[in-house]
C-alpha positions as CSV (number, residue, x, y, z in Angstrom):
1,M,0.3,15.6,-3.0
2,K,2.7,13.0,-1.8
3,G,2.2,10.6,1.2
4,T,3.1,7.2,2.6
5,L,0.8,4.1,2.6
6,K,0.4,3.4,6.3
7,S,-2.0,0.4,6.0
8,W,-3.7,-1.8,3.4
9,H,-6.8,-4.0,4.0
10,G,-7.6,-6.0,0.8
11,D,-8.9,-3.3,-1.4
12,W,-8.4,-0.1,0.6
13,G,-5.9,1.6,2.8
14,L,-4.8,4.8,4.5
15,V,-2.3,7.3,3.2
16,R,-0.6,9.6,5.6
17,V,1.0,12.9,4.7
18,N,1.9,14.0,8.2
19,R,0.6,13.3,11.8
20,R,-2.6,15.2,11.2
21,E,-3.3,14.6,7.5
22,Q,-4.6,11.2,6.5
23,Y,-6.6,10.1,3.4
24,F,-8.7,7.1,2.4
25,L,-7.4,5.2,-0.7
26,H,-9.5,2.6,-2.5
27,T,-8.0,0.3,-5.1
28,T,-10.3,1.8,-7.8
29,N,-8.5,5.1,-7.3
30,I,-5.1,3.7,-8.1
31,T,-4.1,4.6,-11.6
32,E,-0.6,3.2,-11.7
33,G,1.2,0.7,-9.5
34,P,0.8,-2.7,-8.0
35,D,-2.5,-4.5,-7.3
36,E,-1.4,-5.0,-3.7
37,P,0.7,-2.0,-2.7
38,L,3.3,-2.4,0.0
39,I,2.9,-0.6,3.3
40,G,5.5,2.2,3.5
41,S,5.4,2.9,-0.2
42,S,5.3,6.5,-1.4
43,V,2.0,7.5,-3.0
44,L,1.4,10.4,-5.3
45,F,-2.3,11.4,-5.4
46,E,-4.9,14.2,-5.7
47,I,-7.3,15.0,-2.9
48,A,-11.1,14.5,-3.2
49,P,-13.9,15.0,-0.7
50,P,-15.0,12.2,1.5
51,Y,-17.3,9.7,-0.2
52,K,-19.6,10.0,2.8
53,N,-20.1,12.6,5.6
54,G,-17.9,12.0,8.6
55,K,-15.3,10.0,6.6
56,L,-11.7,10.8,5.6
57,P,-11.0,12.8,2.4
58,Q,-10.1,10.5,-0.5
59,A,-6.8,10.0,-2.2
60,V,-7.7,9.7,-5.9
61,N,-5.7,9.4,-9.2
62,A,-3.1,7.7,-7.0
63,S,0.2,6.2,-8.3
64,F,3.1,4.5,-6.8
65,P,6.5,5.7,-8.1
66,L,8.3,2.8,-9.9
67,A,11.3,3.0,-7.6
68,D,9.2,2.0,-4.6
69,V,7.5,-0.8,-6.5
70,A,10.7,-2.6,-7.6
71,V,11.1,-5.2,-4.9
72,T,12.2,-8.8,-5.0
73,E,9.7,-11.6,-4.5
74,A,11.4,-12.3,-1.1
75,E,11.0,-8.7,0.0
76,A,7.3,-8.7,-1.0
77,A,6.8,-12.1,0.9
78,G,8.4,-10.6,4.0
79,A,6.4,-7.4,3.9
80,K,3.2,-9.3,3.4
81,A,4.1,-11.6,6.3
82,L,4.7,-8.6,8.6
83,V,1.3,-7.1,7.7
84,E,-0.5,-10.4,8.2
85,G,1.5,-11.5,11.3
86,L,2.7,-14.7,9.6
87,P,6.2,-16.1,9.5
88,A,8.0,-14.8,6.4
89,Q,8.4,-17.4,3.7
90,T,10.2,-16.9,0.4
91,P,8.9,-18.5,-2.8
92,E,11.8,-20.9,-2.7
93,A,10.9,-22.0,0.9
94,A,7.3,-22.5,-0.2
95,E,8.5,-25.0,-2.8
96,G,10.5,-26.9,-0.3
97,G,13.9,-25.1,-0.6
98,A,15.9,-23.5,2.2
99,L,15.0,-20.1,3.7
């Protein structure tokens, strides 16, 4: 199955396939890809039952295609800032360089 990472909260997130289909993804179910996946990344996964009654089905054996993972440090810093609601700061700016 293929979906899009819609949110990420430390060690878990939500993967959406369409407006009605959403899956729970835990970091322990990621087999290939970054430790902190970027929101908006494509996710390939298999479907497993919810870990608990009343919860979302799980995305397991998940991987992030390499093309979606290849971003610059500046892009990653900007994406993280958007998610956390912080001003974007590139690694150069953090070291005292220009933005």
